[in-house]
N, C-alpha and C positions, 0 to 999 in steps of 0.2 A: 504494500500500500504506500502511496506517495502523497503526502500532504503538500499543499501550496506553501512555499517558504514564507509568504506574508502572514499566513494563518499561524504557522509555528512561531514566527517572530513575535506576533502579538500574544500568543499563548504564553511564551516565556516572559514577556514584559509584564503580563498581568499576574504571573505566578512567580514572584521573586523567590529564588531557591532558599534564601535564609528564612523567609516567612513560612514557606511550606514545610521545611525541615523542622522549624521550631515548634510546629504542631505535634511533632513526634519525639524530638530530641531537645534536651536542655543544652543550649549553646552558650559558650563563654562570650565575654566581650571581645570585640575585634582585636586581634593581635597581628599587626602588620597587614598581610593580605588575607588572613584566615580567621575563622572562628572554630573553636574545637568543642567536642562533646564526646560522650560515651557512645560507641557504635551500637545502633539498634539491631545489627545483623549478627553480632556474636557477643559473648559475655566477656567483659573486660572491666578492670578497676581503674586503669589509667587511660585517659582520653587519647585515642589515636584516630578519631574520626574528624576530618577537616572539611570545612565548607569554604569555598573560594568565591567570595562575592563578586570579584572582578570578572571572573570567567563563568559565573553562574553554574558551578559544578561542585562535586564533592568527591572525596576519596578517603577510604579507610586504610591506614598503613598497617592495621592489624590483620584484616581478612582479605584485603584487596578489592573490595566492592567499591565501585565508583561510577560516575556518569553525570548526567544532567538531571534536571528536575523531573523529567519523564522517567528516567531510569530509576530515580529514587522511589517514585510512586509505584513503579512496576515491582520493585523489590519489597517495599514495605507492605503493600496491599496485595501482593501475589497476583498481579494482573498482567495480561498481555499488552502489547504496545498500544493497540487501538483503544482498549478499555482505560488504560492509563491516560491517554490523551483526552478521552471523553470525561474522565473524572476531573482533570485539571480545567477543561473547558467549562464544565459545570461550576466549578469553584470560582472561576473568573467571570461567569456570566456570558461566555462566548458561545455562539451557535456553531455547531459542527458543520463543516463544509461537506455534506453527504455526497455531493456530486463530484468531489475532487479527489477521491481515492478509490482504489480497487477494494471493494468490500466483499469479495467473493468468500474469503475466509470468515468474515464477520457474519455473512448471511448463512453460511453452513452451520456456524455455531448457534445462530438464532433459531435455525430449523431444528437442531437437536434439542434445544431448550423446549421448543413447542411440542416436539414429538414426545419428550419425556413427560411433559405436563399432561398430554392426552393419555399417555400410557398409565400414569398414576391414577387418573380418574377411572380408566378402564378397570384397573386392578381393584380399586375401592368399590366400584359398582358391582363387580363380580362377587365380592365378598358378601354383599347384601342380598344376592339373589337366592331364592328358595332352594334351588338345586345345589347350591354350595353352602348350605346351612352348616355342614360339618366343619367348614373352614372358620366360620364365624365363631362356632362353639369352641374351637381351639383357642382363640384369643380370650373368650369369656372364661374358659376354664383356667386360664393363666391368671385370671383376676383383673383383666383390663376392662374398663367400663366403655360403653359406646362412645362417650365423649372423648376418652383417651384415644380410642381407635380412630376417630375422626380427626382429632388434633394432629396425630402423627401420619394420617393418610395411609394407614395400614390396609393391605389388600390381599387378594388371592389371584394367582395366575392359573386359569383353568387347565385341566389335563387334555389339552388339544394342541395340535401342531401348528395351526394357522389362525386361531381366533384373534389374537392381538394384531397380527399382520393385516388381516382383512379389515379390522376396525380402523387401523391407521390408514390403510389404503382408501377407505371410504371417506376419510377426513382430509384427503388430498396429499398424503405423504407417499413418496415413491419408495420402492423396496430398497434401493441403494442408500437413501437417506436413513431409513430405519436400521439398515445394516451398520451405517456409520455411528448410530447411537448405541450399537451393540444390543439391540432388542430382538434382532433376528440373526440367525446364522445362515450360511448358504453352502450348498453342495452342488457339485457338477457331475452330471451323468449324461453320456451320449451328446456332449456339447450343449446340454441344456442346464441352465442354472436354476436351482430350486431354493427358495427361501423358506425358513421355518422358524417358529418362535423359540427364542433362547430360554425363556422361563416357562415351565409347564408344571402344573400341580405343585405349586410352591406358595408358601406364605410370603408376601411381598412387603418390604420396607423401603419406602422412597428415601433417597439421600438428598438433602437440600443444603445448598451452600449458604454462606452468611448473607448473600444478597437475595435469598428467597427463591433461587432457581432450583428446579429438580434436575440434578446432574447425573443421577444413576440410581441403581436399585440393588438391594440385597434379597436373595431368595432362599428360603429354608424349606426343606421337606417336612411333611407332617409325620413321617414314619422313620424307620431306621435305614432307608435306602441310601445309596451313595450316588453322587457326592451329596453330602449333607447340605452344603452351601454352594450356591452359584451366585456370583456377584458381577456387576457390570465391570468389564475390562476398561482400561484407560481409553478415553476418547478425547475429542477436541475440547470438551467442556469438563472432563472429569479425570483427575489423577488421584487415586486412592491414597497415595502417600502425602497429599496436600490437604485433604478434607478431614473435618472433624464432625462426627454425627451429633445432631441436636444443638450445635453451637449457634445456629440461627435462632433458636428459642432461648438458650441459656444466657446469651449475651444481653438480652433485652432488659433484664432487671438490674444491670450494672452490679454484678455480684462481686464480693471480695475475693472469692476463689471459685474454682471449678472442680467438681468431683469427677475424676477421670476413671471410667469403668472399662471393662474388657469388651462387652457386647451390647447390641441394641436393646435386648430385653431388660437388662439391668437398668439402662438409662430410662427406658419408658416406665418401668416400675417406680423408679425414684421420682420422676416427674409427677406421676400420678399421686405419689405419697407426699408431694409438696416440695421435693428437693429439685427445683427447676434449674439448678445450676449444674446438673449432671450431663456429661458428654462421653462419647467413646471415640477412640481413634480407629480409623478404618485400616484394613490390611492386617497382615499377620504380626506386625511389630510397629511400635511407635517410631516416628521419623523426626528428624530435626525440623523439617518444614512444618509438621503439625505442632511441634513445640513453639516455634516462632509465631504461628498463627494464634495459638492460645495466649501467648505473651502480650499480644495487642490488646487483650481485653481484661486480663487479671494479672496480679503480681504473684499469685500463689495457686498451686494445685494440690488436691488431696487425692492420693492414689487409692482406688478401691478395687484392686484386682483380686481374682480368686485366691483362696487360701491354700490351694494345692501347690505342688512343686513347680509346675509350669508357671503358675501365677506369681510365685515368689521370685522366680528368675526374671519374669517380665517386669516385676517391681524394681529389682536392682538395676536393670537396664534403663527403665524409665527415669529413675532417680538421677542417673548420670546425664541423660539427655536433657531433662527439664532443668537441672542445675546448671548445665553448660549454657542453656538459653537464658539464664538469669532469673529463673523462677524459684521462689521458695517452694519447698516440697514437704508435705506431711503424708504419712502413711496410716491407713486404717488397719487395725488388727481385728479382723472379722472373727466374731465368736458366735456360735449358735447357728451357723450356716456357712456354706461355701461361697456364697455371693450375696450382694445386697437384696436381690429379688427374694431369695429364700429366707433371709432374716426378716424382711418386712412382712412376708406372708405368715411366718411363724409367730413373730412377737410384736409386729406393728411398727409404725413409723417412729414412735418415741424411742424404741430400743436402738434403732439405727442412728437417731439424733444423738443419743448418749455416746455411741461408738465414735461418731463424727467429732464430738467435742473432745474426746480423749485421744484423738489421732496424734501419733508421735511424729516429730520432725525427722528429716533424713539421717541426722546424727544418731538420734535415739534408736531409730529403726536399725541402723547398721550395728550398733552396739548390742541390740537385742538378738540380731542374727549371729553375731560373734559368740555371745553367751550361749546360744543354743547348741553350739558345737562341742561344749565341754561340760563335764560334770563338776560344777564349782563346789560341790560338797567335799571334794577331795583336795588335798594340797596340790597335787600335780595338775589337776584340772583348773584350779583357781589360778595357779601360776601361769599356765598356758593361756587362759582367758585374759589375764592382765597383760601379758606380753603382746598378744595380738591386738587387744583393745588400745593399748598405749601406742603401738605402731600406727594404728588407724588415726588416733587423735593427733599424731604428729603430722598428718597430711592436711590438717585444718590450717587455713591461713590466719585465722583470727586468734591471737594469743589468749583473749578473754574466754573464748569458747574452749580452748584447750584446758585452761585453768578450771573452768566451771565443771567440765565433765571429769576432770581428774579428781575433783572433790567428791563427785558422785560415786566414782569408782571406789574411792577410799572408804566412803560411808557404807557402800554395799558389800564390800569384801573384807573390811577390817584391815586393809593394807595401809602402810604409811603413804600419805600423799606425796611426801618429799621423794620417796623412792619411785613413785609413778611418774612424777614430773621430771626426775633425773633421766629416766628412760625415754620419756617423750622428747626432752630437749636433745638428747643424743641422736634420736632419729630425725629431729628437725634439722640439725646440722648436716646429717648425712643426706637428707632430701635436698637441702639447699645446694650442696656440692653437686649432686646429680643434675639439678636444674641448671646450674651454671655450666656444667660440662655439656649438657644438651644444647644450651644456648650457643656455646662456642661451636659445637658441631653443626648446628643449624646455620649459623652465620657462614661457616666454611662451605657448607653445601650450597648456600645461597650465592656466595661469591663465585662458585663454579657453575651456577646456572641450574642446579639440581631441582630447585623449588619453583621454577618458572612454569606454572601450569598453562598459562595463556600462550606463550611463545615456546613451544616444546623443543624448538631447534636451537635455543640459546646456548645450551651446553656445548654443542658441536661447533657453533659459530660465534663464540663469545665476543671476539674482537669486532667482527662484522656487525653483529646484532646491536652492539653498543653504538657503533657509528650510525647504523640505521635509526636507532632511537633518538640520537642527538639530532640527526638531520630532520626527522619527523617533528621533533619539538621545535626546531628552528622554523620550519615551514608552517606549523600550526600557529606559532606566535607571530610570524612575519610572512604572510602569504605573498607579499610583493617581491620576496626574494626569488620566487619561482621564475620570473621573467629573465633573471640574470643567470640562473643555473640550469635551465631546462635543456639546453643543448649539451650539457655535460653528464646528465644522469638519466637513467630510464629504469623501469620496474625490474628489468632483467638483471640489473646490477645488484639487486637485493638478494641476500642469501637465505633469509628466513621467510616462510610463507605468510605468517601473520603480518609482519611488518610490510611485506610487499602488498598485501591486501589494503592495509591502511594507506600506504603511499598512493596506490591507484585511486582509491576513493578520494583522498585529499586532493590530488592533482586534478581529478575530474571536477571537483567542486570549485577549485581555484579558477580553472579555465572556463567554467560555466558562470562565473561571477557569483556563486552562491556564498552565503555567510559561512565563515569558518568558525564554528563553535562546537563545543562538546555535543550539544543537541543534534548537530548535523549528522552524526554517525549512529544515532539511536535505532534507525530502522534497518541498517545493514549489518549490524554486529550484535552479538549476544550481550547479555547484561555483564558477564565477566569481561568480555572483550572491551565493552564500552568503559568499564572501570579502568582498564589499562590505558585506553586512549585519554581518559580524564587525567591519569597520572602524567602521561607524556605532555599533555597540554599545560599542566600546572607546574612543571619543573623548569620554567623559563629562567629562574634565577640560577640554574645549574649549567647554563650555556651562555656564551658571550653575546648572542643575538647579533652576530655580524655575518656578512656575506662570506668573509674569509673562512669562518668556521664551517660554513656549508661546503666550501671547496675542499677543506681539510677532511671532512667526513667522506666526501665523494672520492678523494684520493685513496683513503683507507679501503673503501669498498672496491675500488678498481684493483688495488693491491691484493685484497683477499680473493677476488675473482681470479686474478692471475696466478695466485698461489695454488689454485686447484690443479694447475698444470706445472707447478714448480718453477715459475719464471722469476719470482722475486722472493726475497726473504722477509721475515716478519720484522715490524718496527721494533726498536729496542724499548725497554721498560720506561725510560725517561720520556720518549716521544708519546708512548701510549698513555702514561699518566697525565701528561700535559693536555692531551686532546679529549680524554673521556672521563666522565664522572660515573660513579656507580648509580645505576637506575634505582636501586633500592635504598640509597642513602636517605636518611630521614632528617 
């Protein structure tokens, strides 16, 4: 899709990047060219997130995310390019130029949303038909009221190969469109393609995103047949690793936290019992993307996974992911049932509320888990427990937390607190050395190009790639230099594919008279790639901004190209150091 440059220019002018980002991130006062803050895309304690007001761009030196105001909205709101532009246009009161871009992808997504909406109604209506009474009784026996069934749009897919397909055909949807929504499958026999319903004889749960769109479905059998579950595969509008079930409802009450469950049924049962802040993560395991989505709405999660071994393993993994995303974590110790649904049915909502109020934080949960490994009634068991528990406390960054829990361990076991603290401090020093050594190793690998995920050819072409990067920075900051150097350089002189792509795009924009801004590259490059371009754009203080430096970079590229055939030798270290700065220097 290609927007008119005048529209994008006005969009950027009306959405100052500092104002937009300030709605999500607390920024410092301006320091030189930049304002800093804690990155919203990864967990950090020291600000490495920079906003450049002069170039209307941002870059995080911690995780490498960067770009323009559109790129920021795409990242923070998990939107595609078109929807991010729409959101900013709406924020600025701008009318979208619908006739000025290729909206085929947009239209395909819109059709899938419409198909899913019709399908959800079809499944719900089938549930209420007399011939499918057994399906409705399934939900009623589980304790769900008619109002809950309607609220969540629960339904039934009839035991038929084409009922849904025919229903959607009758409402104007083509088979290929329904296939793209993953509501039908297709088979080919004798050169003839046959389409058939994906969901048959299953209890259906619609998956709704935070904007209220039906994006997919989960289907469960009524008996013990296999497969037990059939779910919508990833489509243009649905990625299970990015969605959170019932978040569309849970977010509306501005809750202090979200109760994260393992499955749909637990969530529905909790909502019916009044715990409307319950959600479930889709897919087989929690993902970083889901944690980031949840963090937009609450500062804390309460994990309510099953009490079996698999549930406990999932809890440990979830603690790590949510903590890394910057969320506080508490964990429920379920008693009286293996899941929330069972506890509420047996004892009522008040029992679950009491369990909720007694939820332990992630530190307490970990200590409980460690204690469970040992028989603390014996001397050996108590010593082993204290050794592992102290080693765990040494991993905590907050010394007050270390001291507090050391006191608790001493009270619980009768051990001397000073002995516990001595062992903790010994491990803290050991951990500090390990982190320092790792940092040195990381810096060494970075200097050799090992960590460059965007330009993967950096390692093999270190000298050339740095010359390319400097030349790109010079042209990004000084497009007028192109007229002086264009006869001396071409794309084929570039050794690395990514930098060559940026160079081609940049030259095309310069020659077409387009504005040279970070925003200009948003449609052609991925979010990660746009972050690298943002970094290149904003490192103008690391080059001399002279035409002569352009020619110096070109000379290096010519030499590197010639080296492939062994014609010239490498520059000496002094010349190299004079010409180039480290891209990752902060």
